[in-house]
BADRENLO-790862 format. One record per atom (N, C-alpha, C, CB): residue in one letter; x, y, z. Coordinates in steps of 0.02 Angstrom, whole numbers, padded with zeros to 5 digits, always signed. Last residue first. Glycine has a CB too. Example, Ala and Ser with C-alpha at 12.3 -4.5 7.8 and 13.67 -1.06 7.14 Angstrom:
S+00642-00112+00354/S+00684-00053+00357/S+00645+00002+00394/S+00704-00030+00286/A+00660-00284+00390/A+00615-00225+00390/A+00660-00165+00390/A+00565-00224+00452/
This chain:
A-00200+00466+02757/A-00168+00441+02787/A-00136+00495+02846/A-00133+00409+02743/N-00298+00534+02660/N-00300+00472+02704/N-00281+00473+02766/N-00266+00424+02682/V-00187+00554+02541/V-00244+00609+02599/V-00263+00578+02657/V-00322+00630+02567/Q-00155+00443+02500/Q-00077+00488+02561/Q-00128+00535+02585/Q+00018+00546+02513/L-00235+00359+02460/L-00230+00337+02517/L-00166+00399+02542/L-00214+00249+02516/K-00255+00456+02359/K-00305+00463+02387/K-00290+00435+02451/K-00354+00440+02354/L-00132+00437+02286/L-00139+00484+02307/L-00216+00488+02340/L-00118+00524+02259/G-00159+00310+02234/G-00129+00312+02288/G-00120+00378+02310/G-00075+00279+02283/K-00285+00313+02153/K-00281+00266+02215/K-00231+00293+02248/K-00267+00189+02204/H-00217+00386+02039/H-00276+00435+02087/H-00288+00390+02142/H-00359+00456+02047/S-00034+00384+02041/S-00113+00366+02020/S-00168+00414+02059/S-00131+00281+02043/P+00085+00485+01975/P+00052+00437+02048/P-00015+00443+02012/P+00054+00478+02148/R+00193+00461+01843/R+00121+00513+01870/R+00096+00482+01917/R+00056+00528+01819/H+00284+00419+01795/H+00315+00462+01837/H+00257+00500+01869/H+00366+00506+01802/S+00234+00324+01717/S+00239+00291+01764/S+00274+00329+01820/S+00266+00236+01744/S+00186+00393+01609/S+00124+00378+01642/S+00159+00334+01700/S+00064+00339+01592/Y+00250+00522+01520/Y+00264+00449+01541/Y+00232+00440+01607/Y+00343+00431+01546/F+00244+00610+01376/F+00195+00583+01421/F+00217+00524+01462/F+00138+00564+01384/E+00233+00738+01280/E+00277+00689+01311/E+00242+00666+01373/E+00348+00718+01327/K+00118+00778+01170/K+00151+00792+01228/K+00179+00735+01251/K+00112+00821+01274/K+00148+00747+00984/K+00123+00727+01057/K+00138+00773+01125/K+00156+00658+01072/K+00147+00834+00838/K+00196+00795+00907/K+00150+00794+00962/K+00274+00842+00938/F+00064+00885+00754/F+00068+00824+00760/F+00106+00797+00826/F+00095+00803+00702/K+00079+01044+00733/K+00030+01011+00721/K+00024+00926+00749/K+00027+01022+00653/G+00204+01082+00809/G+00132+01120+00815/G+00093+01076+00809/G+00111+01172+00768/D+00300+01003+00732/D+00273+00993+00791/D+00220+01016+00816/D+00305+01004+00824/L+00281+01068+00625/L+00256+00977+00609/L+00248+00985+00679/L+00318+00899+00572/L+00317+01193+00618/L+00245+01180+00610/L+00236+01121+00613/L+00216+01202+00557/T+00443+01151+00671/T+00416+01193+00696/T+00340+01177+00683/T+00444+01251+00676/L+00514+01108+00552/L+00488+01072+00618/L+00441+01104+00667/L+00543+01055+00659/I+00496+01213+00490/I+00458+01158+00439/I+00440+01106+00518/I+00527+01110+00356/K+00585+01296+00515/K+00538+01331+00500/K+00483+01262+00501/K+00553+01378+00430/R+00710+01221+00496/R+00683+01249+00550/R+00600+01284+00554/R+00733+01298+00561/E+00734+01232+00362/E+00690+01159+00399/E+00664+01176+00465/E+00744+01085+00416/F+00726+01355+00327/F+00666+01340+00319/F+00663+01252+00353/F+00647+01355+00236/L+00863+01374+00386/L+00814+01400+00417/L+00750+01386+00407/L+00820+01452+00413/Q+00922+01278+00309/Q+00948+01283+00384/Q+00879+01308+00405/Q+01022+01339+00404/R+00901+01312+00169/R+00898+01255+00199/R+00892+01264+00285/R+00960+01217+00173/R+00821+01446+00091/R+00887+01434+00152/R+00885+01377+00199/R+00891+01496+00205/L+00769+01452-00041/L+00751+01451+00024/L+00826+01425+00050/L+00682+01403+00040/A+00783+01482-00185/A+00755+01549-00129/A+00796+01532-00073/A+00661+01552-00102/P+00800+01391-00247/P+00846+01408-00233/P+00846+01452-00187/P+00871+01420-00274/N+00709+01245-00273/N+00699+01306-00238/N+00749+01340-00210/N+00661+01299-00193/Q+00797+01139-00324/Q+00718+01158-00357/Q+00695+01238-00325/Q+00648+01086-00325/K+00861+01125-00216/K+00891+01147-00295/K+00830+01179-00315/K+00917+01079-00356/Y+00791+01091-00124/Y+00821+01141-00111/Y+00862+01162-00165/Y+00851+01132-00059/F+00753+00955-00174/F+00690+01013-00165/F+00718+01075-00164/F+00645+01009-00097/S+00804+00851-00196/S+00843+00892-00251/S+00783+00970-00212/S+00828+00852-00367/T+00895+00751-00046/T+00838+00779-00086/T+00864+00828-00124/T+00781+00805-00046/H+00917+00652+00060/H+00973+00667+00021/H+00894+00678-00040/H+01053+00594+00012/M+00965+00709+00260/M+00903+00681+00197/M+00941+00697+00103/M+00804+00751+00211/G+01024+00762+00354/G+01052+00730+00293/G+01000+00686+00260/G+01114+00688+00310/R+00942+00866+00396/R+01003+00882+00363/R+01021+00812+00305/R+01066+00895+00430/M+00855+00783+00480/M+00816+00832+00418/M+00889+00852+00373/M+00764+00922+00458/L+00943+00750+00566/L+00928+00700+00524/L+00907+00717+00462/L+00887+00661+00549/S+00950+00878+00619/S+01044+00866+00607/S+01008+00777+00553/S+01121+00843+00731/L+00841+00889+00679/L+00855+00941+00634/L+00928+00897+00588/L+00875+01023+00685/F+00828+00790+00776/F+00807+00798+00738/F+00826+00834+00671/F+00775+00807+00763/R+00932+00862+00874/R+00963+00780+00859/R+00910+00781+00789/R+00941+00698+00939/T+00874+00993+00900/T+00925+01002+00862/T+00944+00910+00833/T+00987+01048+00912/A+00735+00937+00971/A+00744+00974+00896/A+00821+00961+00867/A+00731+01068+00905/T+00762+00756+01014/T+00777+00836+01032/T+00790+00868+00954/T+00858+00848+01091/K+00653+00630+01025/K+00724+00671+00998/K+00710+00729+01022/K+00742+00678+00914/G+00545+00560+01052/G+00614+00551+01094/G+00675+00584+01067/G+00632+00478+01099/H+00479+00557+00885/H+00477+00549+00961/H+00550+00531+01012/H+00427+00488+00970/R+00521+00553+00755/R+00523+00612+00778/R+00523+00609+00861/R+00468+00649+00747/Q+00538+00433+00655/Q+00583+00450+00724/Q+00607+00527+00745/Q+00653+00409+00717/R+00437+00420+00595/R+00463+00348+00641/R+00492+00387+00687/R+00522+00285+00605/D+00377+00549+00553/D+00335+00495+00602/D+00365+00436+00640/D+00286+00462+00562/Y+00465+00594+00490/Y+00440+00628+00557/Y+00411+00588+00602/Y+00392+00680+00547/V+00508+00508+00408/V+00560+00519+00430/V+00502+00556+00499/V+00623+00561+00375/R+00385+00513+00322/R+00423+00458+00346/R+00447+00457+00398/R+00465+00445+00316/A+00388+00668+00282/A+00336+00640+00342/A+00348+00573+00362/A+00259+00638+00321/L+00502+00652+00203/L+00500+00693+00274/L+00443+00665+00312/L+00488+00777+00265/S+00447+00584+00107/S+00498+00558+00143/S+00535+00606+00209/S+00547+00540+00088/V+00350+00685+00052/V+00342+00602+00091/V+00396+00575+00112/V+00317+00543+00046/A+00403+00783+00038/A+00351+00798+00077/A+00341+00721+00108/A+00286+00834+00033/Y+00493+00761-00076/Y+00518+00777-00015/Y+00454+00774+00035/Y+00556+00848-00018/R+00477+00717-00199/R+00418+00710-00150/R+00464+00703-00092/R+00361+00643-00162/D+00545+00781-00326/D+00589+00704-00300/D+00534+00705-00242/D+00697+00707-00268/A+00474+00894-00344/A+00467+00874-00397/A+00501+00776-00356/A+00514+00934-00465/D+00415+01025-00287/D+00455+00951-00240/D+00429+00893-00292/D+00414+00929-00135/A+00413+01210-00281/A+00413+01131-00320/A+00448+01098-00278/A+00449+01121-00396/L+00294+01290-00186/L+00364+01253-00192/L+00361+01217-00243/L+00387+01210-00138/G+00219+01407-00143/G+00240+01400-00234/G+00293+01363-00233/G+00262+01472-00282/C+00137+01392-00029/C+00205+01456-00040/C+00254+01447-00100/C+00262+01457+00029/R+00055+01302-00055/R+00031+01358-00037/R+00096+01412-00040/R-00005+01348+00034/N+00134+01196-00079/N+00091+01213-00131/N+00074+01306-00116/N+00017+01155-00125/F+00182+01175+00059/F+00241+01179-00014/F+00171+01209-00065/F+00288+01070-00052/Y+00081+01140+00114/Y+00125+01201+00131/Y+00159+01217+00082/Y+00169+01195+00183/D+00016+01026+00054/D-00007+01086+00042/D+00018+01163+00066/D-00060+01075+00059/E+00157+00938+00082/E+00108+00972+00013/E+00070+01010+00020/E+00068+00935-00024/L+00104+00909+00233/L+00179+00978+00197/L+00168+00997+00128/L+00273+00941+00188/Y-00015+00889+00239/Y+00002+00963+00274/Y+00063+00961+00247/Y+00001+00975+00363/S+00015+00768+00168/S-00026+00804+00141/S-00001+00848+00170/S-00089+00794+00142/Q+00110+00703+00272/Q+00118+00702+00192/Q+00075+00773+00169/Q+00078+00621+00152/I+00044+00699+00381/I+00083+00733+00395/I+00113+00752+00311/I+00125+00700+00452/S-00064+00619+00332/S-00084+00656+00354/S-00036+00721+00374/S-00113+00624+00391/Y+00028+00486+00286/Y-00035+00521+00255/Y-00044+00582+00290/Y-00102+00478+00259/I+00059+00438+00427/I+00108+00478+00372/I+00079+00508+00332/I+00152+00442+00331/M-00044+00398+00513/M-00018+00487+00515/M+00027+00488+00456/M+00033+00519+00594/
């Protein structure tokens, strides 16, 4: 999964003409894969802000806060799975019993 996220980010950066000498895409892919699940967007954005990178110095036209929000939105749209809690969903058997009662 990390490789898919990394490739997606690298392709996006290339399409935007952004330099990534310190491999920010790799670091971000790793953090996204390992820590995105179960965190709010605000909480994850604070993790992104805490990442040490020279990416934003190499690309001074970017405003980090806005760009990070955009990246997170793109990643969530492509990779984030829907929240699913099977323990909160009644089983088909349980529903069938309720209907028959």
